[in-house]
C-alpha positions as CSV (number, residue, x, y, z in Angstrom):
1,X,-27.0,-2.3,-1.0
2,X,-25.1,-2.5,2.2
3,X,-26.5,-0.2,5.0
4,X,-23.1,0.6,6.6
5,X,-22.8,2.5,10.1
6,X,-20.5,5.5,10.3
7,X,-17.0,4.8,10.5
8,X,-16.0,4.0,14.2
9,X,-12.5,5.7,14.6
10,X,-13.6,6.6,18.1
11,X,-14.6,9.8,20.2
12,X,-11.4,11.6,19.1
13,X,-13.2,12.4,15.6
14,X,-15.5,15.4,15.3
15,X,-18.5,15.1,13.6
16,X,-17.1,17.5,11.0
17,X,-14.5,15.1,10.4
18,X,-17.2,12.3,10.2
19,X,-19.2,14.1,7.8
20,X,-16.2,15.1,5.7
21,X,-15.0,11.6,5.5
22,X,-18.4,9.8,5.0
23,X,-19.2,12.3,1.8
24,X,-15.6,12.0,0.4
25,X,-14.4,8.9,-1.8
26,X,-11.8,7.3,0.4
27,X,-9.4,5.2,-1.5
28,X,-6.4,3.1,0.0
29,X,-4.0,1.9,-2.9
30,X,-2.0,-0.7,-1.2
31,X,-3.5,-3.7,1.1
32,X,-1.8,-7.1,1.6
33,X,-4.9,-9.1,2.8
34,X,-4.4,-11.3,0.0
35,X,-1.0,-12.6,1.7
36,X,-2.6,-13.4,4.9
37,X,-5.6,-15.3,3.0
38,X,-3.3,-17.3,1.0
39,X,-0.2,-18.0,3.2
40,X,-2.1,-17.8,6.9
41,X,-5.2,-19.3,5.9
42,X,-7.0,-16.0,7.2
43,X,-10.6,-15.8,6.7
44,X,-11.5,-12.2,5.6
45,X,-15.2,-12.9,5.9
46,X,-15.3,-12.8,9.7
47,X,-14.4,-10.2,12.1
48,X,-10.8,-10.2,13.6
49,X,-9.1,-8.3,16.4
50,X,-6.6,-5.8,15.2
51,X,-3.8,-7.9,16.7
52,X,-4.6,-10.4,13.9
53,X,-5.2,-8.4,10.9
54,X,-5.9,-5.2,9.7
55,X,-8.3,-5.8,7.3
56,X,-11.9,-8.1,7.0
57,X,-15.1,-7.8,5.4
58,X,-17.0,-6.6,8.5
59,X,-14.3,-3.9,8.9
60,X,-14.0,-2.9,5.7
61,X,-18.1,-2.4,5.8
62,X,-17.7,-0.3,9.0
63,X,-14.6,1.9,7.9
64,X,-16.8,3.6,5.4
65,X,-14.1,3.2,2.7
66,X,-15.1,3.8,-0.7
67,X,-12.3,1.9,-2.6
68,X,-9.8,-0.6,-1.7
69,X,-6.7,-1.8,-4.0
70,X,-5.6,-5.5,-2.9
71,X,-2.1,-6.5,-3.6
72,X,-1.5,-9.6,-6.0
73,X,2.1,-9.5,-4.2
74,X,4.5,-12.2,-5.5
75,X,7.4,-12.9,-3.1
76,X,11.2,-12.8,-4.5
77,X,11.9,-16.4,-4.6
78,X,9.3,-17.1,-7.0
79,X,11.6,-15.2,-9.5
80,X,14.2,-18.3,-8.9
81,X,11.6,-21.2,-9.3
82,X,11.6,-21.9,-12.5
83,X,9.1,-20.4,-15.9
84,X,5.4,-20.2,-14.5
85,X,5.9,-19.6,-10.9
86,X,5.8,-16.1,-10.5
87,X,3.1,-15.7,-13.0
88,X,0.9,-18.6,-11.7
89,X,1.4,-17.4,-7.9
90,X,0.1,-13.7,-8.8
91,X,-2.6,-15.7,-11.0
92,X,-3.5,-17.2,-7.7
93,X,-3.7,-14.0,-5.9
94,X,-5.9,-12.6,-8.2
95,X,-8.4,-15.3,-8.3
96,X,-8.5,-15.5,-4.6
97,X,-9.6,-11.8,-4.4
98,X,-12.1,-12.3,-7.3
99,X,-13.6,-15.4,-5.2
100,X,-13.8,-12.9,-2.3
101,X,-15.6,-10.5,-4.3
102,X,-18.0,-12.6,-5.9
103,X,-18.9,-14.3,-2.3
104,X,-20.0,-10.9,-1.2
105,X,-21.9,-9.1,-4.1
106,X,-24.1,-7.1,-1.8
107,X,-21.1,-5.5,0.0
108,X,-18.2,-5.4,-2.3
109,X,-18.1,-4.5,-6.1
110,X,-15.2,-5.5,-8.3
111,X,-13.6,-2.3,-9.8
112,X,-11.2,-1.4,-12.8
113,X,-12.1,2.2,-13.7
114,X,-12.9,5.5,-11.6
115,X,-16.6,5.1,-12.9
116,X,-16.8,1.8,-11.1
117,X,-15.4,3.6,-8.2
118,X,-18.0,6.4,-8.3
119,X,-20.7,3.6,-8.7
120,X,-19.5,1.7,-5.2
121,X,-19.8,5.0,-3.4
122,X,-23.4,5.4,-4.8
123,X,-24.6,1.7,-4.0
124,X,-23.0,2.0,-0.4
125,X,-20.5,-0.8,-1.2
126,X,-16.5,-1.3,-1.1
127,X,-15.0,-1.1,-4.6
128,X,-12.2,-3.6,-4.7
129,X,-9.3,-2.9,-7.1
130,X,-6.2,-5.2,-7.7
131,X,-2.5,-3.9,-8.2
132,X,0.3,-6.5,-9.2
133,X,3.5,-5.9,-6.9
134,X,6.5,-7.4,-8.4
135,X,7.2,-7.1,-11.8
136,X,8.9,-10.4,-12.0
137,X,5.4,-11.7,-12.3
138,X,5.4,-10.6,-15.5
139,X,8.4,-13.4,-16.3
140,X,9.6,-10.9,-19.2
141,X,6.7,-11.2,-21.3
142,X,4.4,-8.7,-22.1
143,X,1.7,-11.3,-23.2
144,X,1.8,-11.8,-19.7
145,X,1.2,-8.3,-18.5
146,X,-1.5,-8.4,-21.1
147,X,-3.2,-11.2,-19.4
148,X,-3.0,-9.7,-15.8
149,X,-4.9,-6.5,-17.3
150,X,-7.7,-8.7,-18.6
151,X,-8.1,-10.1,-15.3
152,X,-8.5,-7.0,-13.4
153,X,-5.2,-5.6,-12.4
154,X,-5.1,-2.1,-12.6
155,X,-1.5,-1.2,-11.5
156,X,1.8,-2.9,-11.6
157,X,4.4,-2.3,-9.1
158,X,7.5,-2.6,-11.2
159,X,9.8,-4.2,-8.6
160,X,9.4,-5.5,-5.3
161,X,12.7,-5.3,-2.9
162,X,14.1,-7.8,-5.3
163,X,15.0,-6.0,-8.9
164,X,14.2,-8.2,-12.1
165,X,15.9,-8.3,-15.2
166,X,14.3,-5.2,-16.4
167,X,13.9,-2.9,-13.7
168,X,16.2,-2.3,-10.6
169,X,14.7,-2.0,-7.0
170,X,15.6,0.6,-3.9
171,X,16.7,-2.2,-1.9
172,X,18.3,-4.9,-4.5
173,X,17.8,-7.5,-2.0
174,X,19.4,-11.0,-2.7
175,X,22.1,-9.0,-5.0
176,X,19.7,-8.1,-7.6
177,X,19.5,-5.0,-9.9
178,X,19.3,-1.5,-8.5
179,X,20.1,-0.1,-12.1
180,X,17.6,1.6,-14.2
181,X,14.9,0.3,-17.1
182,X,16.3,-1.6,-19.7
183,X,15.0,-1.1,-23.3
184,X,12.3,-4.0,-22.4
185,X,11.4,-2.2,-19.1
186,X,10.6,1.0,-21.2
187,X,8.5,-1.4,-23.1
188,X,6.2,-2.5,-20.0
189,X,5.9,0.9,-19.2
190,X,4.8,1.8,-22.8
191,X,2.6,-1.0,-22.9
192,X,1.1,-0.1,-19.4
193,X,0.4,3.0,-20.8
194,X,-1.3,1.6,-23.9
195,X,-3.5,-0.7,-21.8
196,X,-4.8,1.8,-19.2
197,X,-2.8,-0.1,-16.4
198,X,-1.1,2.5,-13.7
199,X,2.7,2.3,-13.2
200,X,3.5,1.6,-9.5
201,X,7.0,3.3,-8.5
202,X,6.9,2.2,-5.1
203,X,10.1,0.0,-4.3
204,X,11.8,1.0,-7.7
205,X,15.2,2.3,-7.4
206,X,16.1,6.1,-8.0
207,X,17.5,5.4,-11.7
208,X,14.4,3.1,-12.3
209,X,11.9,6.0,-11.2
210,X,14.0,8.3,-13.3
211,X,13.7,6.3,-16.4
212,X,9.8,5.7,-15.7
213,X,9.1,9.3,-15.6
214,X,11.1,9.8,-18.5
215,X,9.4,7.0,-20.6
216,X,5.6,7.2,-19.4
217,X,3.0,9.2,-21.4
218,X,0.8,9.1,-18.7
219,X,0.9,9.8,-14.7
220,X,2.5,7.5,-12.5
221,X,1.5,6.1,-9.0
222,X,3.7,5.5,-6.0
223,X,1.2,3.2,-4.4
224,X,2.7,3.0,-1.0
225,X,5.8,5.4,-0.3
226,X,6.7,8.0,2.0
227,X,8.9,11.4,2.6
228,X,12.8,10.6,2.3
229,X,13.3,14.0,3.9
230,X,11.8,13.0,7.2
231,X,12.8,9.1,7.1
232,X,15.9,8.4,5.5
233,X,15.0,4.9,4.4
234,X,15.7,3.5,0.6
235,X,11.9,2.8,0.3
236,X,10.9,6.6,0.7
237,X,11.3,9.2,-2.0
238,X,13.3,12.1,-2.1
239,X,11.7,15.9,-2.4
240,X,13.2,16.1,-6.3
241,X,11.3,12.6,-7.0
242,X,7.9,13.8,-5.1
243,X,8.2,17.3,-7.2
244,X,8.9,15.0,-10.7
245,X,6.0,12.6,-9.9
246,X,3.7,15.6,-9.6
247,X,5.0,17.6,-12.5
248,X,3.9,14.4,-14.4
249,X,0.4,14.4,-13.0
250,X,1.0,11.7,-10.6
251,X,0.2,11.1,-6.9
252,X,2.4,9.5,-3.8
253,X,0.6,7.4,-1.5
254,X,1.7,7.5,1.9
255,X,2.8,4.1,3.7
256,X,1.8,3.5,7.2
257,X,4.6,1.1,8.2
258,X,6.1,2.7,11.5
259,X,9.7,1.6,10.3
260,X,9.5,3.6,7.0
261,X,8.1,6.6,8.4
262,X,9.8,7.0,12.0
263,X,13.5,7.0,12.4
264,X,13.2,6.3,15.8
265,X,11.0,3.1,15.4
266,X,13.3,1.9,12.2
267,X,16.4,2.0,14.7
268,X,14.5,0.4,17.7
269,X,13.1,-2.5,15.2
270,X,16.7,-2.9,13.8
271,X,17.8,-3.4,17.7
272,X,15.0,-5.8,18.3
273,X,15.9,-7.9,15.2
274,X,19.4,-8.2,16.0
275,X,18.8,-9.2,19.8
276,X,16.1,-11.8,18.5
277,X,18.5,-13.7,16.7
278,X,21.2,-13.8,19.5
279,X,21.4,-16.3,22.4
280,X,18.9,-16.1,24.6
281,X,19.5,-14.5,28.1
282,X,16.6,-15.0,30.2
283,X,17.9,-13.5,33.2
284,X,18.3,-10.1,31.1
285,X,15.0,-9.6,29.2
286,X,12.7,-12.0,30.7
287,X,12.5,-14.4,27.7
288,X,11.7,-18.1,28.0
289,X,14.4,-20.0,27.1
290,X,12.3,-22.1,24.7
291,X,10.7,-19.3,22.9
292,X,11.7,-19.0,19.2
293,X,13.6,-15.9,17.4
294,X,9.9,-14.9,15.9
295,X,8.5,-15.1,19.4
296,X,11.4,-13.1,21.0
297,X,11.1,-10.4,18.1
298,X,7.2,-10.1,18.8
299,X,7.8,-9.6,22.3
300,X,10.7,-7.1,22.0
301,X,8.6,-4.9,19.3
302,X,5.6,-5.0,21.8
303,X,7.8,-3.0,24.0
304,X,8.5,-0.2,21.5
305,X,6.7,2.9,22.2
306,X,4.2,3.4,19.3
307,X,4.9,5.9,16.6
308,X,2.7,8.7,17.0
309,X,0.0,9.3,14.5
310,X,1.2,12.8,14.1
311,X,4.0,11.4,12.4
312,X,2.3,9.8,9.5
313,X,0.5,13.1,9.2
314,X,4.2,14.6,9.1
315,X,4.5,12.8,5.9
316,X,1.4,13.5,4.3
317,X,1.7,17.2,4.9
318,X,5.4,17.1,3.7
319,X,4.5,15.6,0.4
320,X,1.7,18.3,0.2
321,X,3.8,21.0,0.6
322,X,6.6,19.7,-1.6
323,X,4.6,17.8,-4.2
324,X,1.3,19.7,-3.9
325,X,-1.7,18.6,-2.4
326,X,-3.2,17.4,-5.8
327,X,-0.4,14.9,-5.6
328,X,-1.0,13.0,-2.2
329,X,-3.0,10.0,-1.1
330,X,-3.2,7.0,1.4
331,X,-1.5,3.8,0.8
332,X,-1.3,2.0,4.4
333,X,0.2,-1.2,3.4
334,X,-2.2,-2.9,5.8
335,X,-1.7,-6.4,6.6
336,X,1.8,-6.1,5.2
337,X,3.4,-4.5,8.0
338,X,3.7,-5.4,11.6
339,X,3.6,-1.9,13.3
340,X,1.6,1.0,12.3
341,X,1.1,4.4,14.2
342,X,-1.0,4.7,17.1
343,X,-4.5,4.9,16.7
344,X,-4.0,3.6,13.0
345,X,-4.9,-0.2,14.4
346,X,-7.0,-1.0,11.2
347,X,-9.2,-0.1,8.4
348,X,-11.8,1.2,10.7
349,X,-9.1,4.0,12.0
350,X,-9.2,5.9,8.6
351,X,-11.3,8.7,9.7
352,X,-8.8,9.9,12.2
353,X,-6.6,11.0,9.2
354,X,-9.5,13.4,8.3
355,X,-9.2,15.0,11.9
356,X,-5.8,15.0,12.1
357,X,-5.7,16.9,8.8
358,X,-8.5,19.2,9.7
359,X,-6.6,19.9,13.2
360,X,-3.4,21.1,10.9
361,X,-5.5,23.5,9.2
362,X,-6.3,21.6,5.9
363,X,-9.5,22.7,4.4
364,X,-12.3,20.3,3.7
365,X,-11.4,20.5,-0.3
366,X,-8.0,19.6,0.6
367,X,-8.7,16.8,2.7
368,X,-11.1,15.3,0.4
369,X,-8.1,15.2,-2.3
370,X,-6.0,13.4,0.3
371,X,-8.4,10.9,1.2
372,X,-9.2,9.7,-2.4
373,X,-10.1,12.5,-4.7
374,X,-6.3,12.8,-6.3
375,X,-6.3,8.8,-6.7
376,X,-10.0,8.9,-8.5
377,X,-8.7,11.5,-10.7
378,X,-5.5,9.8,-11.7
379,X,-7.9,6.4,-12.3
380,X,-9.9,8.8,-14.7
381,X,-6.7,9.5,-17.0
382,X,-5.6,5.8,-17.5
């Protein structure tokens, strides 16, 4: 058993919020730590500054979080690399997650059920669950879907930014599909239902989401999506979609990416990306002539005033009001996004959300629902 100190979000978190957070089941449904581990050689076993990453074992322990879904994300180009590439990539991520958990039996507990999450809470460990991000990972094979479930995956994000042969994406990057489910896509949803694997509609096109809700016999999850009424980005959900997911019993977990939740930040980032690709003018922007576009972009992004934490809470509040308090949760997208709201620097900052909800008048029971109670209920239904 791990003797964890209280989550240390700072002096701006009251004793009431700390107690409430400490007693709650806290679940984050989307974290891209495995991508940093595999693609960047990031060591998850040692503490890093938040400028290098949002997550590692010491900060998971310090955060007081109960359960963390780690994403086995299969990038779009793998869909073009021939048979086996996408599925193999997903397996590599899953192996890395299992290896990480196996190295730390005193701190981490691999989880596939709500019972496992509750056990982790009792034992003072962090439950680690797996979500596979990108339906092209199954390579149009229900056998591959079953294999991923057997290896511990407990949700499938039907698309990433790219659509696939059977489900359309909200962005349709690379001129891929944005249409709804094919009949095979409906079979994927039905088989996930049968297996007890959550269907994740984050990244899905509007028609795909509608088709999923028509097909699925159990509640669905949006593992990292926000409210389009507050920030008009195609990755966010319309109010009628929020209501439809709620009517079916599902949960929408709010994404922390400043670009998705803050229209001002989206416009500023668009401008920074355009400027970073232009010929350099050191006399105008102070960048050295030898800087790369990536370095220049990082410098430009660093100058943008951060998104206030209140903007993130606005999205939680909006979804709670539109869909109902039983249908909202947290899906940070930590380690998958470059900019988060002020104060949300890493996993140890999560108690600030409890404080912010209290400040808005939410009662203790409703705060615990948002922190993770709604997601653990969803896990109990699969």
